[in-house]
C-alpha positions as CSV (number, residue, x, y, z in Angstrom):
1,R,106.9,80.1,104.2
2,L,106.8,82.8,106.8
3,T,109.7,83.8,108.9
4,D,109.4,84.0,112.7
5,R,109.3,87.8,112.4
6,Q,106.6,87.8,109.8
7,R,104.5,85.3,111.8
8,A,104.9,87.5,114.9
9,I,103.7,90.5,112.9
10,M,100.7,88.6,111.5
11,E,99.8,87.4,115.0
12,E,99.9,90.9,116.4
13,F,97.8,92.1,113.5
14,A,95.3,89.4,114.1
15,K,95.0,90.2,117.8
16,E,94.3,93.8,117.0
17,E,91.6,92.8,114.5
18,I,90.0,90.5,117.1
19,L,90.1,93.2,119.8
20,Q,88.5,95.7,117.4
21,E,85.8,93.3,116.4
22,S,84.9,92.3,119.9
23,S,84.8,95.9,121.1
24,I,82.4,96.8,118.3
25,F,80.3,93.7,119.1
26,L,80.3,94.5,122.8
27,S,79.4,98.2,122.3
28,G,76.7,97.1,119.9
29,N,74.9,95.1,122.6
């Protein structure tokens, strides 16, 4: 079970990943 802190870190990491993927996708178009 994740602590609140771990969950917050995971969410931030996921957001960064999503931003990178969308910027790659957008620049690819």
